[in-house]
C-alpha positions in Angstrom: 1.2 -58.5 1.9 4.6 -57.7 0.8 6.2 -54.5 2.1 9.2 -53.0 0.5 12.1 -51.6 2.5 11.1 -48.0 1.8 7.6 -48.5 3.1 8.6 -50.2 6.4 11.1 -47.5 7.4 10.2 -45.5 10.4 9.7 -41.8 10.1 9.8 -39.1 12.7 12.0 -38.1 15.5 13.8 -40.6 17.8 13.6 -40.2 21.6 17.1 -38.9 21.8 16.3 -36.3 19.1 13.2 -35.3 21.0 15.3 -34.8 24.2 17.9 -32.7 22.3 15.1 -30.6 20.7 13.5 -30.1 24.1 16.7 -28.9 25.7 17.3 -26.5 22.8 13.8 -25.1 23.1 14.0 -24.6 26.9 17.4 -23.0 26.5 16.1 -20.5 23.9 13.1 -19.6 26.1 15.4 -19.2 29.2 17.8 -16.9 27.4 15.0 -15.0 25.7 13.2 -14.5 29.0 16.3 -13.0 30.5 17.0 -10.9 27.4 13.6 -9.3 27.0 13.9 -6.9 30.0 17.3 -5.9 28.7 15.9 -4.9 25.3 12.9 -3.1 27.0 15.4 -1.1 29.1 17.3 -0.2 25.9 14.1 1.2 24.4 13.4 3.2 27.6 17.0 4.6 27.5 16.6 5.6 23.9 13.3 7.3 24.6 14.7 9.1 27.7 17.7 10.3 25.7 15.5 11.7 23.0 13.3 13.5 25.5 16.4 15.0 27.2 17.9 16.1 24.0 14.7 17.8 22.8 13.8 19.4 26.2 17.2 20.4 27.6 19.3 23.4 26.7 22.4 22.9 28.9 24.4 19.8 29.8 23.2 19.7 33.5 19.6 20.2 32.4 19.8 17.3 29.8 21.3 15.0 32.4 18.6 16.0 35.0 15.8 15.4 32.5 17.3 12.0 31.7 17.6 11.0 35.4 14.0 12.0 36.0 12.8 9.9 33.0 15.1 7.1 34.2 13.5 7.1 37.6 10.1 6.8 36.0 11.1 4.0 33.6 13.3 2.2 36.1 16.5 2.6 34.1 19.5 1.2 36.0 22.2 0.7 33.3 22.8 4.3 32.4 22.7 7.4 34.6 22.7 11.1 33.5 26.3 11.4 34.3 27.2 8.6 31.9 25.7 10.5 28.9 27.9 12.3 26.4 26.2 15.6 25.5 27.4 17.5 22.5 26.0 20.2 20.2 25.7 19.7 16.5 24.8 23.0 15.0 21.8 24.2 17.0 20.7 20.6 18.0 21.8 18.8 21.2 23.1 15.3 20.6 23.0 12.8 23.5 25.2 9.7 23.1 25.3 6.6 25.4 27.2 3.4 25.6 26.8 0.5 28.0 26.9 -3.3 28.3 24.7 -5.9 30.1 25.4 -9.5 30.9 23.2 -12.5 31.1 24.7 -15.4 33.1 24.4 -18.7 31.3 26.2 -21.7 32.8 29.2 -21.5 35.2 31.7 -18.9 33.9 29.8 -18.4 30.6 27.9 -15.1 30.0 26.0 -13.6 27.1 27.1 -10.0 26.8 24.9 -7.3 25.1 26.7 -4.1 24.2 24.5 -1.1 23.4 25.4 2.3 22.0 23.3 5.0 20.5 22.7 8.7 20.0 19.8 11.0 19.4 19.2 12.5 16.0 
């Protein structure tokens, strides 16, 4: 049997390539695992802000409603006093802005900055 050069070439991933791919996959899962609770908290903050904007009529009342919802949903990044409460016509608009950090390696951090407002 006579093999040509193209037929005898190896195909696939080398061991070093496999190690690099494994490190990348583990890193993605580690960062994703730490980021998922941050995004779930963002959803809870947005839900609590909407609830406070629809149910409250005064600034202290809106902040108190948000704090009660935050206690139920375990919100720690934003408190009622951090909210900016304004009135747009006859609707109450609640705005919020905050940042969360995920430590990576040594002095490196992944920073998420969130801001939003109710409609």
